[in-house]
Structures are given as C-alpha cells and as structure tokens.
C-alpha positions in Angstrom: 0.0 0.0 0.2 1.5 3.2 -0.9 0.1 7.0 -1.0 -2.1 8.6 -4.4 -0.9 10.2 -7.0 -3.4 12.8 -5.4 -2.2 12.4 -2.2 1.6 12.4 -3.0 0.6 15.9 -5.2 -1.1 17.3 -2.1 1.9 16.5 0.1 3.8 18.2 -1.9 1.6 21.5 -1.5 1.5 21.1 2.0 5.1 20.7 2.8 7.0 22.9 0.0 8.1 26.0 2.2 7.2 27.6 -1.0 6.5 28.3 -5.1 7.1 30.0 -8.3 3.8 31.4 -10.1 4.3 31.2 -14.0 2.2 33.8 -15.7 2.2 34.5 -19.5 4.3 36.8 -21.1 2.9 39.9 -22.1 6.4 42.4 -22.7 6.9 42.9 -26.7 9.4 39.8 -27.9 8.4 37.2 -25.8 5.0 36.0 -26.8 5.0 32.4 -25.9 7.0 32.4 -23.0 6.1 32.5 -19.0 7.0 34.8 -16.4 8.6 33.5 -13.7 8.4 35.4 -10.1 8.4 33.8 -6.8 5.5 32.8 -4.6 4.8 31.8 -0.9 1.6 30.6 -0.5 -0.8 28.4 2.2 -3.3 25.8 0.8 -7.0 26.3 1.2 -9.0 23.3 1.9 -9.3 21.8 -1.0 -5.4 22.2 -1.6 -6.0 25.4 -3.9 -3.0 27.8 -3.0 -3.3 31.7 -1.8 0.2 34.0 -2.4 0.5 37.0 -1.8 1.0 38.7 -5.3 4.1 41.4 -5.2 5.3 40.8 -9.0 4.1 43.6 -11.0 6.0 42.0 -13.5 3.4 39.2 -12.7 0.3 41.5 -12.1 0.4 42.9 -15.5 1.2 39.3 -17.4 -2.5 38.4 -15.1 -4.1 41.5 -16.9 -4.3 39.5 -19.9 -4.7 35.9 -19.4 -6.0 34.5 -15.3 -4.4 31.1 -16.6 -0.9 30.5 -15.1 1.3 27.1 -13.4 1.7 27.0 -10.3 5.0 25.0 -9.4 6.0 23.4 -5.8 8.6 21.1 -4.9 9.1 19.0 -1.6 12.5 19.4 0.4 14.9 16.4 -0.4 15.3 14.5 3.0 11.5 14.5 4.0 8.2 13.4 2.6 8.2 13.3 -0.4 11.3 14.4 -1.0 12.2 16.4 -4.2 8.8 15.2 -5.8 7.4 18.3 -7.7 3.8 19.3 -9.0 2.5 21.8 -11.8 -1.2 23.4 -11.2 -2.8 24.2 -13.8 -6.2 27.0 -13.7 -7.2 29.8 -13.6 -7.1 32.6 -10.5 -9.1 35.2 -9.5 -8.5 37.5 -7.5 -8.7 37.0 -2.8 -10.2 39.6 -0.4 -7.1 40.6 2.2 -9.5 40.5 4.1 -10.9 36.8 3.5 -7.1 36.0 4.3 -6.8 34.9 8.7 -4.7 35.6 11.1 -2.7 31.4 11.1 -2.2 32.4 6.9 -0.8 35.8 7.3 1.0 33.9 10.0 2.3 31.1 7.9 3.6 32.3 4.7 5.4 35.6 7.7 7.3 33.0 9.0 8.3 31.2 6.2 9.1 34.1 4.2 9.7 37.3 6.5 7.5 40.0 5.1 5.8 41.5 8.2 1.6 40.9 8.5 0.7 44.2 8.1 2.3 44.6 4.6 1.5 41.5 3.9 -2.1 42.4 4.7 -1.7 45.6 2.3 -1.2 42.8 -1.0 -3.4 41.7 -3.6 -4.6 38.1 -3.0 -4.6 35.4 -5.3 -5.8 32.0 -5.3 -5.3 29.7 -8.0 -8.0 26.3 -7.8 -6.7 24.2 -10.5 -8.0 22.2 -13.5 -4.8 20.3 -14.3 -2.1 18.7 -11.8 1.0 17.0 -12.8 2.8 15.1 -10.1 6.4 14.0 -10.4 7.1 11.1 -8.2 10.7 11.8 -7.6 10.9 8.5 -5.0 9.6 6.3 -7.7 11.1 8.1 -10.7 6.7 8.4 -12.4 5.6 11.6 -13.5 1.1 11.5 -13.7 -1.2 13.4 -14.7 -3.7 13.9 -11.4 -8.1 14.5 -12.0 -8.2 17.5 -10.0 -11.3 16.3 -8.3 -8.9 13.5 -6.3 -6.5 16.4 -5.4 -8.9 18.5 -4.3 -10.3 15.7 -2.3 -7.6 13.9 -0.9 -5.8 14.3 2.2 -2.4 14.3 2.2 0.7 12.5 3.9 0.2 12.8 7.6 3.4 12.4 8.7 4.4 14.7 6.0 5.6 17.9 9.1 7.7 14.7 11.0 9.1 13.1 8.1 11.8 14.9 7.7 13.6 14.5 11.7 11.9 10.3 11.7 14.2 10.1 7.8 16.9 11.6 9.7 16.6 8.9 13.6 16.4 6.5 10.8 18.9 7.2 8.6 21.4 8.5 10.6 20.8 8.1 14.1 19.8 4.2 13.2 21.8 3.7 10.6 23.2 0.3 11.3 20.1 -0.8 12.7 19.0 -0.5 9.8 21.5 -1.9 7.2 20.8 -5.2 10.0 17.2 -5.1 9.1 18.0 -4.3 5.8 20.3 -7.1 6.1 17.3 -9.6 7.3 14.7 -8.0 5.2 16.6 -9.3 2.2 17.9 -11.6 3.6 21.7 -11.9 2.5 24.3 -11.2 5.0 25.3 -7.9 6.8 28.3 -8.0 5.1 27.0 -7.9 1.4 25.1 -5.1 2.0 26.6 -1.8 1.0 24.1 0.8 1.1 20.8 1.6 2.9 18.2 4.3 3.3 14.4 5.1 3.3 13.6 7.1 1.3 10.6 8.5 2.2 7.4 7.7 4.5 3.8 7.8 5.4 1.4 6.4 7.4 1.0 2.9 5.0 4.6 2.4 5.2 8.1 2.9 3.6 10.0 3.2 0.7 13.6 1.1 1.0 16.2 1.5 -1.3 19.2 -1.1 -0.6 22.0 -1.6 -2.7 24.5 -4.5 -2.5 28.1 -4.4 -3.5 29.8 -2.0 -5.0 29.0 -2.9 -8.7 25.8 -3.8 -8.1 22.0 -1.3 -9.5 20.9 0.1 -6.5 17.2 -2.2 -4.8 14.3 -0.6 -3.7 11.1 -1.8 -2.6 8.2 -0.3 -0.8 7.4 -2.2 3.4 4.0 -1.6 4.3 3.2 -0.7 8.2 0.6 -2.9 10.2 -0.6 -0.7 12.2 -0.6 3.2 10.0 0.7 5.7 12.7 -0.9 9.2 13.2 1.8 11.0 14.7 6.1 11.1 14.6 6.0 9.4 18.3 4.2 6.2 16.5 6.2 5.8 13.8 9.3 6.4 15.7 8.0 3.2 17.6 7.4 1.4 14.8 10.5 1.5 13.6 11.9 0.6 16.7 10.1 -2.7 16.6 10.6 -3.5 13.4 14.7 -3.1 14.0 14.5 -5.3 17.4 12.5 -7.6 15.3 15.1 -7.4 13.3 17.7 -8.6 15.4 16.4 -11.1 17.1 15.8 -12.7 13.5 19.9 -12.4 13.2 21.1 -14.0 16.3 19.0 -16.7 16.7 16.7 -14.9 19.5 13.0 -14.1 16.9 10.4 -16.3 18.0 7.5 -15.8 15.9 
C-alpha cells in the first residue's frame, strides 16, 4: 500500500516552503514565453494555493490572461522528497480580509515579511483544473484528476517526516542495515548501503545496494498499523529493528 498520486501531490503542496508563479509574458518580443516569480503560499482545504502578489510584472501579465501555472517542490530528506507538482488553472483575486490571521502568520514566518505588509498586498487564489505530479521516489510522472486532488488528504506524517528519516537513516543507521539484511535475506556484510527514502502512515520506501557494482534495489514495506504521529512511527521502526536483531541473533520466536 502507498499513497495515491493525488495524496502525494497534496503532500508536496502541504510541505513545500514556497512556490513559483508562472504567468504568460505580456512584454513585446516574449510572446508565448512564461514569466516566473517567487510565490510564498498557503493552501486552503481543497489544496488551492493562496499567495500574495508582489511582482508588478506578474500583475501586468495577469491583466491579459488569468490562466497560469503554479509550481512547488518538496524539499529532499522529507515526505515526498524531491517530488514536484504543477497546478494549471485560473486565478481569482481574494480580498485581504478573507485571509485568516493564521494564514498571514504562516507566510510571514516562512517568508520573513511582516504580517502588516502582507495584509496590504493583493492576494490570488489558484483553483487547479489540471494537476501534474513528478514522484521522485518512484521516478514517475502522472496527471492527477483535479477533483481527486481536491478531495484527498496529504501524508499525515508530512510535517515530521524529515525528523523521522534523520533518526532512521543517521541515528539508527546500523539498525537499519541489520533490518535490511534480514529483510533481503543476505549477510549484513554484503550490504553497501541502505536508506529509507520516504515514509507515510501506510509504510516506507527502502533503497539498498548489494556490492559496489550492483544497481540499487528499491522496495515498499507496509506498516501493519498506520501511525498517527512521529512518536508512533518512531516506535514502529524501533520494533522492526528489534525484531530484525532477534532474527539475526537467533532469539526470534514467531
């Protein structure tokens, strides 16, 4: 079991620190090109980005066409690490008094702009009609049905995945190698590397290599019970590591 493409796309938008607004350039000699501008944002309950419009160039472009692309990428080392989403759709202006204090505070903290300054800017909301996902973990891309994107929930471990992956891959690297060796049915000395690439409440993606010349292998390992938070997910990994230790040392009783 793994997240659907729609859930992965929602996860990217939920955890990406900022986005890129791509409008259709309106300057002479640039017909057909796009103009990109930095876009700190928050998402509403349907996954629609809300962003303050600070670029005068982007504002001028939108006078000619409300159709644009919004791009976001998840940081590496966390949930959906390195995955990217492009949302295509039309934007509408949002009154600043419709932006909540929590949304203003979230962008202020991420972007360094004061809440007072953000409240004075025009705001845009993009409602996507097309959603494109590049899943870096699986190395695939796909178009996601916009209604499925709007209706689903992101990875509940998204905010804590980077901390969890650091614990598993760094603090418990030896235990992870032992677990991988037991899981793959090989001697631990045969392993060149082992790394958890991503984790969610359904399971985790494990990549490992046997020998310098062999290509890396990837596998998906499911959780028997979905963890609801960082503490529960950490406990599940510790249990898996303990079981691997007992199997390796002959102390395991099924």
